[in-house]
A tleap script that builds the chain and sets N, CA, C and O, in Angstrom:
source leaprc.protein.ff14SB
mol = sequence {
  NMET PHE ASP ASN ILE VAL MET PHE VAL LEU
  MET VAL VAL ALA VAL VAL ILE THR ALA ILE
  VAL VAL LEU ALA ILE VAL LYS HIE ASN ASN
  GLY THR GLN GLY SER ASN GLY VAL SER GLN
  ARG GLU PHE ASN GLU LEU ARG SER GLN TYR
  GLU GLN ALA ARG ALA GLN ALA GLN GLU ASN
  GLY ASN GLN ALA ILE ARG TYR ARG THR GLN
  ALA GLU GLN LEU ALA GLU ARG CLEU
}
set mol.1.N position { 53.810 -75.955 -24.399 }
set mol.1.CA position { 54.645 -74.787 -24.601 }
set mol.1.C position { 54.307 -74.091 -25.917 }
set mol.1.O position { 54.152 -72.871 -25.965 }
set mol.2.N position { 54.195 -74.875 -26.975 }
set mol.2.CA position { 53.869 -74.309 -28.286 }
set mol.2.C position { 52.487 -73.666 -28.263 }
set mol.2.O position { 52.279 -72.622 -28.880 }
set mol.3.N position { 51.536 -74.285 -27.552 }
set mol.3.CA position { 50.182 -73.734 -27.444 }
set mol.3.C position { 50.193 -72.374 -26.757 }
set mol.3.O position { 49.440 -71.477 -27.137 }
set mol.4.N position { 51.038 -72.219 -25.754 }
set mol.4.CA position { 51.125 -70.940 -25.050 }
set mol.4.C position { 51.653 -69.840 -25.970 }
set mol.4.O position { 51.176 -68.706 -25.916 }
set mol.5.N position { 52.614 -70.160 -26.797 }
set mol.5.CA position { 53.170 -69.177 -27.734 }
set mol.5.C position { 52.114 -68.778 -28.755 }
set mol.5.O position { 51.971 -67.596 -29.068 }
set mol.6.N position { 51.374 -69.750 -29.275 }
set mol.6.CA position { 50.316 -69.465 -30.248 }
set mol.6.C position { 49.241 -68.595 -29.614 }
set mol.6.O position { 48.786 -67.631 -30.230 }
set mol.7.N position { 48.830 -68.919 -28.391 }
set mol.7.CA position { 47.820 -68.117 -27.703 }
set mol.7.C position { 48.321 -66.695 -27.466 }
set mol.7.O position { 47.561 -65.738 -27.615 }
set mol.8.N position { 49.590 -66.549 -27.099 }
set mol.8.CA position { 50.159 -65.220 -26.876 }
set mol.8.C position { 50.161 -64.409 -28.168 }
set mol.8.O position { 49.800 -63.232 -28.164 }
set mol.9.N position { 50.562 -65.028 -29.263 }
set mol.9.CA position { 50.578 -64.337 -30.559 }
set mol.9.C position { 49.166 -63.936 -30.960 }
set mol.9.O position { 48.956 -62.819 -31.435 }
set mol.10.N position { 48.196 -64.822 -30.779 }
set mol.10.CA position { 46.810 -64.494 -31.109 }
set mol.10.C position { 46.287 -63.350 -30.245 }
set mol.10.O position { 45.546 -62.497 -30.732 }
set mol.11.N position { 46.663 -63.324 -28.978 }
set mol.11.CA position { 46.239 -62.231 -28.104 }
set mol.11.C position { 46.855 -60.908 -28.554 }
set mol.11.O position { 46.179 -59.879 -28.552 }
set mol.12.N position { 48.118 -60.924 -28.936 }
set mol.12.CA position { 48.776 -59.703 -29.418 }
set mol.12.C position { 48.097 -59.216 -30.691 }
set mol.12.O position { 47.858 -58.018 -30.844 }
set mol.13.N position { 47.786 -60.121 -31.600 }
set mol.13.CA position { 47.100 -59.748 -32.840 }
set mol.13.C position { 45.728 -59.155 -32.522 }
set mol.13.O position { 45.336 -58.156 -33.125 }
set mol.14.N position { 45.002 -59.751 -31.591 }
set mol.14.CA position { 43.682 -59.236 -31.217 }
set mol.14.C position { 43.786 -57.837 -30.619 }
set mol.14.O position { 42.959 -56.976 -30.919 }
set mol.15.N position { 44.785 -57.601 -29.783 }
set mol.15.CA position { 44.978 -56.275 -29.184 }
set mol.15.C position { 45.321 -55.249 -30.254 }
set mol.15.O position { 44.810 -54.130 -30.218 }
set mol.16.N position { 46.164 -55.605 -31.194 }
set mol.16.CA position { 46.540 -54.681 -32.270 }
set mol.16.C position { 45.328 -54.346 -33.131 }
set mol.16.O position { 45.116 -53.182 -33.468 }
set mol.17.N position { 44.538 -55.343 -33.489 }
set mol.17.CA position { 43.339 -55.098 -34.304 }
set mol.17.C position { 42.362 -54.208 -33.544 }
set mol.17.O position { 41.788 -53.286 -34.124 }
set mol.18.N position { 42.168 -54.473 -32.258 }
set mol.18.CA position { 41.273 -53.639 -31.444 }
set mol.18.C position { 41.775 -52.202 -31.386 }
set mol.18.O position { 40.984 -51.266 -31.497 }
set mol.19.N position { 43.072 -52.021 -31.216 }
set mol.19.CA position { 43.644 -50.672 -31.160 }
set mol.19.C position { 43.445 -49.938 -32.479 }
set mol.19.O position { 43.136 -48.746 -32.483 }
set mol.20.N position { 43.617 -50.631 -33.589 }
set mol.20.CA position { 43.422 -50.005 -34.903 }
set mol.20.C position { 41.975 -49.580 -35.079 }
set mol.20.O position { 41.708 -48.481 -35.566 }
set mol.21.N position { 41.038 -50.434 -34.690 }
set mol.21.CA position { 39.616 -50.100 -34.812 }
set mol.21.C position { 39.265 -48.907 -33.930 }
set mol.21.O position { 38.568 -47.994 -34.373 }
set mol.22.N position { 39.740 -48.906 -32.690 }
set mol.22.CA position { 39.453 -47.795 -31.774 }
set mol.22.C position { 40.040 -46.497 -32.311 }
set mol.22.O position { 39.370 -45.464 -32.278 }
set mol.23.N position { 41.264 -46.524 -32.800 }
set mol.23.CA position { 41.875 -45.311 -33.351 }
set mol.23.C position { 41.123 -44.814 -34.578 }
set mol.23.O position { 40.976 -43.606 -34.765 }
set mol.24.N position { 40.651 -45.724 -35.408 }
set mol.24.CA position { 39.880 -45.317 -36.584 }
set mol.24.C position { 38.575 -44.648 -36.172 }
set mol.24.O position { 38.179 -43.648 -36.772 }
set mol.25.N position { 37.906 -45.181 -35.160 }
set mol.25.CA position { 36.650 -44.586 -34.683 }
set mol.25.C position { 36.914 -43.218 -34.077 }
set mol.25.O position { 36.174 -42.272 -34.346 }
set mol.26.N position { 37.952 -43.097 -33.265 }
set mol.26.CA position { 38.278 -41.812 -32.643 }
set mol.26.C position { 38.635 -40.785 -33.707 }
set mol.26.O position { 38.204 -39.635 -33.625 }
set mol.27.N position { 39.406 -41.179 -34.689 }
set mol.27.CA position { 39.785 -40.246 -35.755 }
set mol.27.C position { 38.553 -39.806 -36.539 }
set mol.27.O position { 38.444 -38.635 -36.905 }
set mol.28.N position { 37.633 -40.715 -36.801 }
set mol.28.CA position { 36.417 -40.377 -37.555 }
set mol.28.C position { 35.535 -39.421 -36.770 }
set mol.28.O position { 34.945 -38.509 -37.350 }
set mol.29.N position { 35.436 -39.613 -35.461 }
set mol.29.CA position { 34.554 -38.787 -34.636 }
set mol.29.C position { 35.223 -37.517 -34.133 }
set mol.29.O position { 34.579 -36.724 -33.446 }
set mol.30.N position { 36.483 -37.303 -34.450 }
set mol.30.CA position { 37.192 -36.127 -33.961 }
set mol.30.C position { 36.559 -34.854 -34.509 }
set mol.30.O position { 36.479 -34.671 -35.724 }
set mol.31.N position { 36.112 -33.977 -33.621 }
set mol.31.CA position { 35.531 -32.706 -34.036 }
set mol.31.C position { 34.114 -32.813 -34.549 }
set mol.31.O position { 33.625 -31.893 -35.204 }
set mol.32.N position { 33.450 -33.906 -34.271 }
set mol.32.CA position { 32.084 -34.045 -34.765 }
set mol.32.C position { 31.104 -33.856 -33.633 }
set mol.32.O position { 31.454 -33.959 -32.457 }
set mol.33.N position { 29.877 -33.580 -34.007 }
set mol.33.CA position { 28.804 -33.447 -33.026 }
set mol.33.C position { 28.056 -34.767 -33.008 }
set mol.33.O position { 27.352 -35.095 -33.964 }
set mol.34.N position { 28.200 -35.521 -31.941 }
set mol.34.CA position { 27.539 -36.816 -31.867 }
set mol.34.C position { 28.157 -37.796 -32.846 }
set mol.34.O position { 29.341 -37.706 -33.174 }
set mol.35.N position { 27.347 -38.726 -33.306 }
set mol.35.CA position { 27.858 -39.760 -34.200 }
set mol.35.C position { 27.424 -39.536 -35.636 }
set mol.35.O position { 27.618 -40.412 -36.478 }
set mol.36.N position { 26.834 -38.367 -35.940 }
set mol.36.CA position { 26.333 -38.145 -37.294 }
set mol.36.C position { 27.379 -37.560 -38.233 }
set mol.36.O position { 27.106 -37.400 -39.422 }
set mol.37.N position { 28.566 -37.237 -37.734 }
set mol.37.CA position { 29.627 -36.761 -38.603 }
set mol.37.C position { 29.537 -35.298 -38.970 }
set mol.37.O position { 30.261 -34.857 -39.863 }
set mol.38.N position { 28.678 -34.519 -38.322 }
set mol.38.CA position { 28.542 -33.094 -38.631 }
set mol.38.C position { 29.251 -32.308 -37.535 }
set mol.38.O position { 28.935 -32.464 -36.356 }
set mol.39.N position { 30.206 -31.465 -37.917 }
set mol.39.CA position { 30.915 -30.672 -36.922 }
set mol.39.C position { 30.030 -29.538 -36.428 }
set mol.39.O position { 29.084 -29.130 -37.100 }
set mol.40.N position { 30.353 -29.041 -35.249 }
set mol.40.CA position { 29.579 -27.945 -34.660 }
set mol.40.C position { 29.661 -26.705 -35.539 }
set mol.40.O position { 28.669 -25.995 -35.703 }
set mol.41.N position { 30.835 -26.439 -36.106 }
set mol.41.CA position { 31.011 -25.274 -36.980 }
set mol.41.C position { 30.139 -25.396 -38.219 }
set mol.41.O position { 29.484 -24.436 -38.625 }
set mol.42.N position { 30.133 -26.583 -38.819 }
set mol.42.CA position { 29.316 -26.809 -40.013 }
set mol.42.C position { 27.827 -26.686 -39.681 }
set mol.42.O position { 27.054 -26.126 -40.458 }
set mol.43.N position { 27.435 -27.215 -38.522 }
set mol.43.CA position { 26.047 -27.115 -38.088 }
set mol.43.C position { 25.648 -25.655 -37.904 }
set mol.43.O position { 24.581 -25.239 -38.357 }
set mol.44.N position { 26.504 -24.873 -37.239 }
set mol.44.CA position { 26.196 -23.458 -37.013 }
set mol.44.C position { 26.097 -22.691 -38.325 }
set mol.44.O position { 25.240 -21.822 -38.477 }
set mol.45.N position { 26.970 -23.011 -39.267 }
set mol.45.CA position { 26.938 -22.343 -40.568 }
set mol.45.C position { 25.636 -22.659 -41.310 }
set mol.45.O position { 25.005 -21.763 -41.869 }
set mol.46.N position { 25.244 -23.914 -41.314 }
set mol.46.CA position { 24.000 -24.299 -41.981 }
set mol.46.C position { 22.788 -23.690 -41.286 }
set mol.46.O position { 21.829 -23.287 -41.944 }
set mol.47.N position { 22.831 -23.624 -39.963 }
set mol.47.CA position { 21.722 -23.009 -39.226 }
set mol.47.C position { 21.610 -21.525 -39.571 }
set mol.47.O position { 20.507 -21.002 -39.733 }
set mol.48.N position { 22.754 -20.849 -39.681 }
set mol.48.CA position { 22.756 -19.431 -40.045 }
set mol.48.C position { 22.172 -19.234 -41.441 }
set mol.48.O position { 21.381 -18.317 -41.664 }
set mol.49.N position { 22.563 -20.093 -42.377 }
set mol.49.CA position { 22.018 -20.001 -43.735 }
set mol.49.C position { 20.511 -20.241 -43.724 }
set mol.49.O position { 19.768 -19.576 -44.445 }
set mol.50.N position { 20.063 -21.192 -42.905 }
set mol.50.CA position { 18.631 -21.467 -42.797 }
set mol.50.C position { 17.893 -20.250 -42.250 }
set mol.50.O position { 16.842 -19.872 -42.769 }
set mol.51.N position { 18.438 -19.642 -41.210 }
set mol.51.CA position { 17.788 -18.474 -40.607 }
set mol.51.C position { 17.710 -17.320 -41.608 }
set mol.51.O position { 16.699 -16.622 -41.671 }
set mol.52.N position { 18.771 -17.119 -42.389 }
set mol.52.CA position { 18.756 -16.061 -43.406 }
set mol.52.C position { 17.706 -16.351 -44.473 }
set mol.52.O position { 16.976 -15.452 -44.890 }
set mol.53.N position { 17.632 -17.602 -44.913 }
set mol.53.CA position { 16.643 -17.970 -45.935 }
set mol.53.C position { 15.222 -17.821 -45.394 }
set mol.53.O position { 14.324 -17.387 -46.116 }
set mol.54.N position { 15.017 -18.181 -44.126 }
set mol.54.CA position { 13.697 -18.046 -43.516 }
set mol.54.C position { 13.298 -16.574 -43.419 }
set mol.54.O position { 12.153 -16.222 -43.703 }
set mol.55.N position { 14.233 -15.718 -43.021 }
set mol.55.CA position { 13.944 -14.286 -42.924 }
set mol.55.C position { 13.633 -13.708 -44.301 }
set mol.55.O position { 12.735 -12.878 -44.442 }
set mol.56.N position { 14.380 -14.152 -45.323 }
set mol.56.CA position { 14.130 -13.672 -46.685 }
set mol.56.C position { 12.762 -14.139 -47.177 }
set mol.56.O position { 12.044 -13.381 -47.830 }
set mol.57.N position { 12.401 -15.374 -46.868 }
set mol.57.CA position { 11.085 -15.879 -47.276 }
set mol.57.C position { 9.971 -15.099 -46.582 }
set mol.57.O position { 8.942 -14.803 -47.190 }
set mol.58.N position { 10.179 -14.771 -45.319 }
set mol.58.CA position { 9.184 -13.977 -44.589 }
set mol.58.C position { 9.034 -12.603 -45.232 }
set mol.58.O position { 7.918 -12.116 -45.416 }
set mol.59.N position { 10.153 -11.984 -45.571 }
set mol.59.CA position { 10.100 -10.666 -46.219 }
set mol.59.C position { 9.420 -10.761 -47.581 }
set mol.59.O position { 8.640 -9.882 -47.949 }
set mol.60.N position { 9.713 -11.826 -48.330 }
set mol.60.CA position { 9.057 -12.010 -49.630 }
set mol.60.C position { 7.549 -12.169 -49.454 }
set mol.60.O position { 6.770 -11.647 -50.251 }
set mol.61.N position { 7.140 -12.892 -48.411 }
set mol.61.CA position { 5.716 -13.051 -48.131 }
set mol.61.C position { 5.068 -11.725 -47.776 }
set mol.61.O position { 3.964 -11.423 -48.229 }
set mol.62.N position { 5.761 -10.931 -46.962 }
set mol.62.CA position { 5.239 -9.612 -46.596 }
set mol.62.C position { 5.119 -8.712 -47.826 }
set mol.62.O position { 4.143 -7.977 -47.974 }
set mol.63.N position { 6.117 -8.778 -48.701 }
set mol.63.CA position { 6.083 -7.973 -49.929 }
set mol.63.C position { 4.915 -8.409 -50.816 }
set mol.63.O position { 4.237 -7.572 -51.412 }
set mol.64.N position { 4.685 -9.709 -50.901 }
set mol.64.CA position { 3.569 -10.211 -51.713 }
set mol.64.C position { 2.237 -9.717 -51.158 }
set mol.64.O position { 1.333 -9.375 -51.921 }
set mol.65.N position { 2.114 -9.680 -49.845 }
set mol.65.CA position { 0.875 -9.176 -49.234 }
set mol.65.C position { 0.685 -7.700 -49.567 }
set mol.65.O position { -0.427 -7.269 -49.869 }
set mol.66.N position { 1.767 -6.926 -49.513 }
set mol.66.CA position { 1.665 -5.502 -49.851 }
set mol.66.C position { 1.244 -5.313 -51.303 }
set mol.66.O position { 0.399 -4.469 -51.602 }
set mol.67.N position { 1.834 -6.102 -52.210 }
set mol.67.CA position { 1.460 -5.995 -53.630 }
set mol.67.C position { -0.006 -6.367 -53.837 }
set mol.67.O position { -0.723 -5.711 -54.592 }
set mol.68.N position { -0.440 -7.425 -53.160 }
set mol.68.CA position { -1.832 -7.845 -53.293 }
set mol.68.C position { -2.776 -6.752 -52.780 }
set mol.68.O position { -3.801 -6.468 -53.400 }
set mol.69.N position { -2.426 -6.153 -51.663 }
set mol.69.CA position { -3.252 -5.072 -51.103 }
set mol.69.C position { -3.317 -3.893 -52.065 }
set mol.69.O position { -4.383 -3.315 -52.278 }
set mol.70.N position { -2.182 -3.541 -52.640 }
set mol.70.CA position { -2.163 -2.435 -53.610 }
set mol.70.C position { -3.006 -2.774 -54.832 }
set mol.70.O position { -3.732 -1.923 -55.346 }
set mol.71.N position { -2.909 -4.024 -55.298 }
set mol.71.CA position { -3.689 -4.435 -56.468 }
set mol.71.C position { -5.181 -4.394 -56.152 }
set mol.71.O position { -5.979 -3.977 -56.992 }
set mol.72.N position { -5.564 -4.820 -54.958 }
set mol.72.CA position { -6.977 -4.775 -54.574 }
set mol.72.C position { -7.475 -3.333 -54.488 }
set mol.72.O position { -8.601 -3.038 -54.888 }
set mol.73.N position { -6.646 -2.445 -53.972 }
set mol.73.CA position { -7.034 -1.034 -53.882 }
set mol.73.C position { -7.198 -0.427 -55.276 }
set mol.73.O position { -8.129 0.338 -55.526 }
set mol.74.N position { -6.279 -0.780 -56.182 }
set mol.74.CA position { -6.390 -0.277 -57.554 }
set mol.74.C position { -7.617 -0.861 -58.245 }
set mol.74.O position { -8.277 -0.168 -59.019 }
set mol.75.N position { -7.930 -2.118 -57.977 }
set mol.75.CA position { -9.097 -2.752 -58.593 }
set mol.75.C position { -10.382 -2.099 -58.105 }
set mol.75.O position { -11.345 -1.991 -58.864 }
set mol.76.N position { -10.412 -1.665 -56.854 }
set mol.76.CA position { -11.604 -0.999 -56.327 }
set mol.76.C position { -11.833 0.352 -57.006 }
set mol.76.O position { -12.977 0.786 -57.145 }
set mol.77.N position { -10.772 1.011 -57.424 }
set mol.77.CA position { -10.894 2.315 -58.080 }
set mol.77.C position { -11.453 2.199 -59.490 }
set mol.77.O position { -12.036 3.146 -60.019 }
set mol.78.N position { -11.269 1.025 -60.094 }
set mol.78.CA position { -11.719 0.864 -61.484 }
set mol.78.C position { -13.201 0.744 -61.610 }
set mol.78.O position { -13.718 0.604 -62.718 }
savepdb mol mol.pdb
quit
């Protein structure tokens, strides 16, 4: 009889611990994309910043080419 009570208490404790772990995992993953902890909104924001930086770098490269071309044309005149 005493063994049955001990086993029942241990089972209840195991269920409670499992529930706490599951709730902690669900709370941690709430609103995240996959298991990496990055939300979709945060991912989209970072992607937008990356695209803007890439476009700016492309424009800077194009501007550098124009300056180089102008410098070469001026050097030919000298």
